[in-house]
C-alpha positions in Angstrom: -3.5 12.4 4.1 -3.0 10.9 7.1 -5.5 8.7 9.6 -5.6 10.3 13.3 -5.9 6.6 14.6 -3.0 5.8 12.9 -0.5 3.0 15.1 1.8 2.1 12.0 2.6 5.5 11.0 1.6 8.1 13.5 -0.2 11.2 12.1 2.6 13.1 14.6 5.2 11.7 12.3 3.5 12.7 9.0 2.7 16.3 10.2 6.5 16.6 10.7 7.1 15.3 7.3 4.8 17.7 5.7 7.0 20.7 8.0 9.5 19.9 5.6 8.0 19.9 2.2 7.2 23.2 0.6 3.8 22.1 -1.3 2.7 19.6 0.9 -1.1 19.6 1.8 -1.8 17.5 4.9 -5.3 16.3 6.5 -5.4 14.2 9.1 -8.9 12.3 9.2 -10.4 11.8 12.3 -11.7 8.3 13.4 -9.3 6.6 10.7 -6.7 4.4 10.6 -3.8 2.6 8.3 -6.2 1.4 6.3 -7.6 4.9 5.6 -6.7 4.3 1.9 -9.1 1.1 1.6 -11.4 1.9 3.4 -12.3 5.1 2.4 -10.6 5.1 -1.4 -13.6 7.9 -3.2 -12.8 10.1 -0.3 -8.9 9.8 -0.8 -9.6 10.2 -4.9 -11.9 13.2 -4.4 -9.8 15.2 -2.2 -6.2 14.6 -4.2 -8.5 15.2 -7.3 -9.3 18.6 -5.4 -5.7 19.6 -4.4 -4.6 18.9 -7.2 -6.9 21.0 -9.6 -6.4 23.9 -7.4 -5.3 27.1 -9.6 -1.2 27.5 -8.8 -0.5 24.6 -7.2 2.9 23.8 -7.9 3.4 20.2 -9.8 7.0 18.0 -9.6 9.9 18.6 -11.7 9.5 14.8 -12.8 5.7 14.6 -13.4 6.3 14.3 -16.9 9.1 12.2 -17.3 7.0 9.3 -19.0 4.7 11.3 -21.8 4.4 7.9 -23.6 3.5 5.5 -20.8 -0.5 4.7 -20.6 -2.3 5.9 -17.9 -2.6 2.3 -15.9 -5.9 1.0 -15.5 -5.9 -1.4 -12.9 -7.1 0.4 -9.8 -10.0 2.7 -12.2 
């Protein structure tokens, strides 16, 4: 996800990066800035959960490197 009004990492740069990642899914959100994850945490979480739950969504091979690590509760 990217903020359309992000001056630190312009959405155009994020679009270029996503174009080179085969499994990328990019949402550019209007009227949002670099503070997108802080100001819209619930929206970000919901979109990530939706994308991750899509049938056939490829998983990164390193996703399961640490099966014995407990999930973090710090940010929940």
